[in-house]
N, C-alpha and C positions, 0 to 999 in steps of 0.2 A: 394854328397848320389853316391854309385856304381850301375851300370850300372845293376848289378844282382837283386839292390835291388828295385831299380825303377820299372822292370819288375816284380815283385814278386808284388809292392804296385799296378804296375795296374793291374796284377790279379786279384786279392784281390778287391780292388773298382769294376772291371768288376763283377765278381761274386756277388760281395753286389747286387749292381745294376740288376742285370738278378733276382736273389732271390728276392728285392722286387719289382719285376714284375710279376715274379708268382706263389706271394704269393696275391697279390693285385685281390680281387671279378672283375669276370664280372659283366657290368652292366646288369639288367639281371628284364623282367619283365615278369612275374605269373600270374596263377589265378585261384584258386580254381572252376568255373564253368567251366571253360573252357582249353581243353587239346589243346596243340601247334597243327594244322594244324588237331582238330578235329571236328564236327557239334557243332553247337551252337544249345544248347537245344530251346524248345518250349518260353520258363519262358523267356528269352531274348528278341523274335522277338516285330516287331511292330503289335500294333493292330491296323490296319488299311489297307487300297489298294489292300480287299483279305485277307491282315494276318491276325491272331487268336490270336495271342501270349500275354502275359501279359507286354511287351518289360519294364524289368526290367531293368538293369543295370547291367552289369558281376558285382562282386568283381574282382580286383586289388591289387596286391600288385610286392613290386621291394626294389631291394637293390644292394649295384655297383657305385652309383653312383659317375659319377665323382667324384677329389676332384677342391672346385675351386664351385662347383654349388649351385648357390643361389635361383635357386626355377625350378619349374616344369611346361610342358604341353602338355596336353594329345592329341590325332588324334586322330580319328578314321574315317576308309578312307574305302569304298570300292572300289578297282581299275576298277569290272566287270562292274558294274549296266553301263546299253545302254547310255548314255550320250556325247558319240560324242570322246571319251576319257577322257573326265574333271572325271568320275566317279562318288564316292557320301559322303558327310560327312555326321557324323553317329554321332558327337559326338564331342567335342569340347571343352577340360577345359584348363584353362588360370593361370598364378599365382599362379600355387599351391605351400605352403611351402615351401622351404628345408629340413623342418626338418618332412615331412611326408613319410608314408612310402607305407599305400596305401589310398583305393577308398573303401568305404566296398558296399554290394552290396543295389542295387537302390540309389546309391548318385546320379544317372543322372539325380535325379527329378529336373523341369525347374522351382524353383522356387530357384536354390541350398541351399536350408535349410542344408541339410545332407551332403555339401563338407565343407576339410578344411578350417577353418577362412580365406577367401581373395580372394580363389581361387572364379574365373570363368569362367562362358559358354559362347560360343562365338554362333551366331545362325546358327543352322545347315540347310543342304537341308531339312528338313520339314518344315523350315520356322519359326521355334521356337526355346533356346537355349533347351537342356536336349537329355537327351539319347532321342535315335528313333532306337532302335532293325533295324536289318535286315529285308528283305522283299522286294526279287528278284524279279524280274516274274517269270512265270514258268520257267523249262529249268534246262542247267547246272550250281549248289554249284556257290555260288560266293566265294568270300573271304573277307574277313574283319580284315586290318590290323589295330591293337593296338601299337601306338606305343609312348612313352612316350621320351618326351625329358628333358634332365637336362640342364638346360639355367643359361650364365654367368648374367644375371643380377635380380635381385629381384621379377619386373614386367615389363612385358610389358605395353608399353602406348599406348596401341589404344581405339580408339574412341569409342564413344556408337556405336554399330550397326554396329561394322564393320562385312564382310563377312568374311568367311572359308578363302578364296584363301591371304585376309588381313592378316589374323592370322596368315597361317600355311606359308607366308613372313616372318612377326615376328620374329616367333618361331624359321625357317632354320638359320636364321642371327644371333639366338642368343645361340644357341647350341656347347653344349659343348660332349653333348654325346647323345647317344638315343637308346632305348631297344625294340625291336618288339615283338609280342603275333599278328598269326595269328586262326583265329579262317573259318569253312566254314559253309553256310546255304546253302539247296537252297530247292525248292518245286514243287510237280508235275503240279500242281492244281490252 
């Protein structure tokens, strides 16, 4: 092969690689209930500790999962909670099948009945599994990070009663991609 042909072949190969990357859809997490960096509605707020929401988990949907995704995990965390730096875990769902592209509104019921088959909820910082909505102390609004992880394993091997920290460790150890949506909530009294 001549030098000119080698150069043309290399340019063509590089161009095709760039085109395929450009066409690849980014991994995104969205919600019809929560807009990025916008306030979270009262419907999703916890119903205790001085808050009077309905504690309904928001609808979430995603697309563009990385190649090789075998399952998903959703972790919802408030990094602004006054816990001495640990933040507050509001919802943890693991072993979501790779074929899943959404969690419907109110899927976070403690009994897991409305989650995709095989998905499991981990105990939150409220002391039970299931969605625990925002309920920060009065003052500055808190951020609530909804992070969906694409995992390289079909199932996380977590013991019964696993903590949020152990689940987070295992999720991060097996992640091949992630997408985050952040909402905010604050109260004055």
